[in-house]
N, C-alpha and C positions, 0 to 999 in steps of 0.2 A: 734311656735313662733308667737306672735301677730304682725300684721302690725302696722305701725305708728298710733298713736291715733289722727287721724285727720278726719274731716268730717263736716257734717251738723246736726244741732239740730233745731227743729221747734219752740222752745219757743219764741225766740225774734221776730220772724216774724209772727207767727200765734197764739201764746198763747195756750190756751186749746182747740181751735176749728179747728185745722188743719184737712184737708181732705185727702183722698187717692189720689185724683187728684193732690193736691198741693205737697204731698210727692213724687209722681212719677215725677212731673215736675222738682223738685229740684234734684232728683236722676239722671235724664237724664242729667241735666246741670253738675252735679258732675262728672259723667262718661266721659262726652265729654271734660270738661275743667280743671278739678282738680285732677282726679284720678292719672294721671301720676306724680303728685306732692305728692302723698301719701294720698290724702283725699279720704277715702273709706267708711266711716260709714255714714249711714242715720238713724237719731234717731227721732222717734215719741215721742214727749214729752207728758205732763200730760193730763189726762182725755179723752183719746181716746174711753173710754167706756161711755161717757156722751152724749146722743143724742142732747141735746140743749145747749151744751157748747158754750161760746162766749168770745173772747178776752182773757185777762189775769186775769180775776176774776172768781170766782166760785159761782154757785148757791147753797144755803144752802139746805142740805138734798135732793139733786137731785135724781131722779129715774135713776138708772144705769143699763147698760146691763150686765147680769150675767148668768152663766150657773147653772146647778142644784147642783153643788158642791161648790158654793160660790166663784167662780173664775170669775173675770171680763173679758168680751170679747168685741171686737170692736163694736162700734155702727154701725149697718148696713146702716143707712142713710148717714153716713160719709165715711164708708169703705165698699162699696157694694160687693167687692170680698170676704168679710168675711162671707157672708151668707152660710147657710147650714153646719155650724159647722167647716168651714175652718179657721176661725180666721185670724191671720196675715200671715198664710202660703203663700197665693198667692202673697202678697206684698213683703214678704221676698224673695220669689223665683224670683220676678221681679228684685229686687236689685241684687241678686246673679247672675242672667243672665247678668247683666251689669258689673260684676266683683267687686261688692260692698258688703258691710256688712249691716245688718239691726238690729236696736235695738229699745227698748221701755222704757218708764218711768213708774214706778209704785210708789204708796204710800206704806209706811210701814204698815203692819198689815192686817186685814181682814175687808171686807166691812161691815159697819153698817147694810146695807140692808140684808146681809147674816145672821147677828146676830139676826135681828128682825124676819127673817124667820126660824131661827135655821137650816140652811142648813146642810146637811150631808157633811162630809169630806172624800175624797177618801182614801182608804187603812187603815181606822181606824173606830171603832164604835163611836168615839167621833163626836160631832157636833159643829157648829160654836159657840153656846152659851157656850160650855164647855171650849173653849180656848181663848175667847175674854177677854181682859182687858179693861173694859169700862171706867176705870179711866185714861187710856193712849190714848190721841188723839192729833191730830195736831191742833194748834190754828188758822190756816189760811185756812184749808180745812176740810170739814165735811164728807168726804167719808168713813173714816176708823176708827176702833178702833185698838189699839195695840194687839199683841198676847202675852198671858201669857206663857212665856217659861217654867214655872214650871209644866204646865199642859200636861198630856198625849194627844197626838194629835197635839201639836204645830209644831213639826218637820214634821209630816205627811202633815200638811196643806201647809207649804212652799215647801215640796217635790212635792205636787200635782201641785203647781204653776209652778215650774220649769219643771216638766214633760210636762205640757201644752206648755210652752215656747219653750222647746226643739222640740216638735212636730211642732211648728210654725217656727222652724229653726232660732230662735233668736240668734244673735251674741253679743249683748250688752244689759245690764240691768242697768238702772239708777234707784236707789231706793232713794226716798225722805223722809223727816221727820225722818232721821235716823242718819246722821253724826253729827248733832247738834240738840238736842231736845230743841227747843225754849220754853222759859217760864218754863223750868224744873230746879230744883235745881242742878241736875247733867246733864250737856249738853250731856253726853255720856250714858244716861240712856238706850238706845236701844242697848247697846253692845251685849247682848245675842242674840237679833234678827239678828244682823249682822252675828253672827256665824251660826245661823240656815240657813240663806240664802246662805252663803258661802258653807256650807255642802251640801245643796240641789243642788247647781250648780255642785259641784264635782260629785254627784251621777248621773247626766245626762250623764257624759262622753263627754260632748260637751264643746268646748272652748267658754266661755261667759265672756266678760269683765264685772266686777262688779264696778259700779260707784256709790259713795255715796254722797248724798246731804241732807240738804243744808250746807253751811259753816257758820262760820269757824269751821272745825273739830278741836277738842282739840289737841294741839301740844303734850301734855303729853301722848296721845294715839297712837303715831307714830308706835310703834312696833305692836300693835294690828291691826291697819289699814293696815300695810304692810303685815300682816299674812293672812288677810281675804278679802282684796279688791284690785282692780287694780288701782283705782284712787279715790280721795276724794277731795271735795271742801274745799278750804282754805278761801273762802270769802262768803258773802251773794250774792244775785243776782247782777251781774255786768251789768251795762248799760252804755250808751254812754254819760257820763259826766265826766269832768276832775277830780272832787273831788274823784270819785270812783277809777279812775286810779291812782291818787296820793296815795290813801290809800293802793292800791295793793302793792306798794313798801314795806311798813311795813309788810304786811302779808307774802310776799315772803321771807323777811328777817327772819321771824320766822321759816320758813321751809327750810332754806339754808342748804347746806352740803350733806353728804353721805346719800343715801337711798337704800333700797333693790332693786336690779335689777328687772325691770318689774313693778315697782310701781311708781305712779305719783301724787304728790300734784297738784291740779287742780285749775287754776285761773278763770275758768268759760268760757262761750261762748264769741266769738268775735262779738260785735254788729256792723257788717258791712253790707252794702247793704241797702235794705228797711226793716224797722222795724214796728211792730204793725199794720199789714195789716187789721185785722178785727175790731179793736177798739182802741181808744187812751189809752195809758198807759205810765205814767211817761213822758209825752210829747205828741206831735201830733200823730194822727193816720196816718199810711202810710207814715212815714217820712224817710228821709235818715239819716244815722248815723250822729250825731252832732259833732263827733270828727273831728278836723282838720287833714290834711294829716300828720303833724308832730306827732300829738297824736296817730294816727293809727300806724305810724312807731314805736313809743315808745312802744305801747301796744304789738305789735308782737315781738319786740326785747326783751322785758321783759319776755314774755311768752316763747320765744325760749331759752334764756340763763338760765332760771330756769326749762326748759324741761317740761313745762306744756303742756297737750294735746291742740290741736288746733281744735276747733269746731266752725264753722261759724254759727251765729244765724240769720242773715238776709236772705231775699229772694236772692237766688244765681244768678238768671238771671238779677238782678238789680245791681250787683257788678260793680263798675267802673273799668276802665283800671288801675288806680292807686292802687285800692284795690287788684286787681288780681296780679299786680306786687308784692305787699307786701306779699301776701299769697303764692306766688309760687317761690320766690327767692331761688334758689337751695342751695346756700352757707349758707343761714340763716336756712333753713330747715335741713341741715346736722348738724348744731349745735343743733337744737331742738331735733334731733333724737339720739344724743349722751347721755351717762349717766355720763358724767364728773361732779363731784361735783362742784357746783357753790356757790359763796359767794359774799355778799356785802362787798366791800373793803373800801368804803369811803362814807360818807354822811355829808353834811352840809345843810344850809337853801336853797341853790340854785342848788346843783348838787349831783348826786349819781353815783357811779361807781361799777359795778359788774364784776367779773371774773369767768371763768370756764376753767379748765386746765386738759389735759390728752393726752397721746400718742404723746408727743412732741409739742403739740399745746396749745396756750393760746388765749382764746377768751376774749375780753374786751369790755364792753358796757359803754358808757359815756352818762348820761342823764342830761338834763337841766330841772329842775323842777320849775324854776322861770318863771315869767310872762314877761320876756324880754330876748333878745338875749344875750348870754354870751360866753366867751372864757374859755374852760375847758381843763386842762392839766393833764395827768396821766403818771407816770413813773413806769412801772412794776418792780418787784424785779429782774426778769431775763431779759437778753438781747436776742433779737431774730434777725435772719439773715434778715428776711423780714416781713413786716407788710402789710396786705391787708385789705382794707376797704370792708366789705362784702356787703354793700348796693350799693356802686358805682363801685367796682372792682378796684379802684385806689390803687397804692402802696404808702404807707405813710412812711415818714422818722421819724416823731415824732408824739406822741399822743397829739397833740394840735389842737383843733378844735373850730371854732366859731359856736355854735349850737343855732338854733332858739328856742324861747320859747316853752316849753313842747316837745322839739325834742330830738334826740339822734344820736350817731354814734356807729357803731359796727365794730370791727376789729378782725383779727386773726393774731397772730404771730407764725412763725415757725422757 
C-alpha cells in the first residue's frame, strides 16, 4: 500500500537547476518537520541530466549526460554522488535512510542526442533511430523525440529506463509531455506511450508511483488514466497567483465524484515558502509565495477535500509558522487521505461549496471567491449530531460563517 502522496518537489523552488546539496537539505527538513504528518516523498524535477541548466527555462539542444544505451544520467557537477555509474542510487539511499521516498522527473520519449548518435538499446538489436518518432516532440523543451510505439524495440527502450530506475531505487516517476500533448490535435496522443511506461514499471516488481504531466489531462480519458497511472495533472503549471487558484475550482469540478481507489487527479504543487531561488520566473527571483494567508488556507482546503496529492514546491526551511500550521493540521490531512467521493454542491459569483461524505461523516468546505468579506450559509441535506470546524477545532451550531475575501471554512459533521 502506498503512503500518503505528500512531499516536496523541486520545481517551484529551483526550477531545472536543483543540486544534490539542495535536495538533501530539503530532505533533512522534511524528515525532521513534516514526515510525521505524512510528507515522505522527495522529487527531483526536470533536467537533472543537464550540466548547465538554470532556473525555469531550458537551453535549446543542450548537451546532456547520457549513458551508452541512450539513457539520461545525473549531471555529476550537480550530483557528485552519481559518479562512477552510481546514478541516483546514493541520493535515493540517503532519503530512504531518513524514512523518506525518492523520485525523479523525466520527459516522454528518447533523447534527441541518442537519436543523433543512434545509440544501442538494451535487450534488443534495435537502435535509437529505429524507434524514434521525430515528428513527435515537446513544444517547450528540446531534449526528446517521442517513441514510435509501433516499432520493435519501443517497449525494450522503456523497459531499459525502468530497469535503471529500479537499480537507483526510485519510488516515484513523474513523466512530462504526456498527459496533455500541447499543440497536438489529440491532446492524449501519447496514450500508447503511457501504456509502455506502465508496463515497464510492472516488470520491475518495484512499487513506483507513476505521475503524469502536464495538465489538463483529458477528462474523457479517466478510465485509461486510472488503469495506468497513480496520479495525473488536471491543470497547467500552478503558481502563486489568485487567478490560477480561482481557475482550479472549475478544474476540480470537472473531476469530481467517484474514482478508482489508489488513483488521484492532481492539482499540482503547493507554491509555499521561497520560490524561484536560481532565477526570476513569473515574478521576482527568490520570492515568498504571493498568496495571502486566506488564499493559502483555501488552496490546502480545496486540495484536501478533492483528495489531491500534497507536494510542497517552495524551499522547505523557508516555510513560515502559518504555512507549517496549514500543512500539518491533522484533521484536514485525515480528510485528504480519505477516498470519500467529493462534489461541488453550490456555486455562484461569490461563493462555492464542496462536500465529501463517507463512513458517517460529512465534510463541508465553504469558499468565498469574491474580493470582499461575505457571510455564507449552507444547510446540508442530512442533520448531524455535532459539527466541528477543522481549522479552529470549534464546535459549530450552524453552518453560517463570515469569511474573508478568498478565504474558506472547513467543517466535519458526525
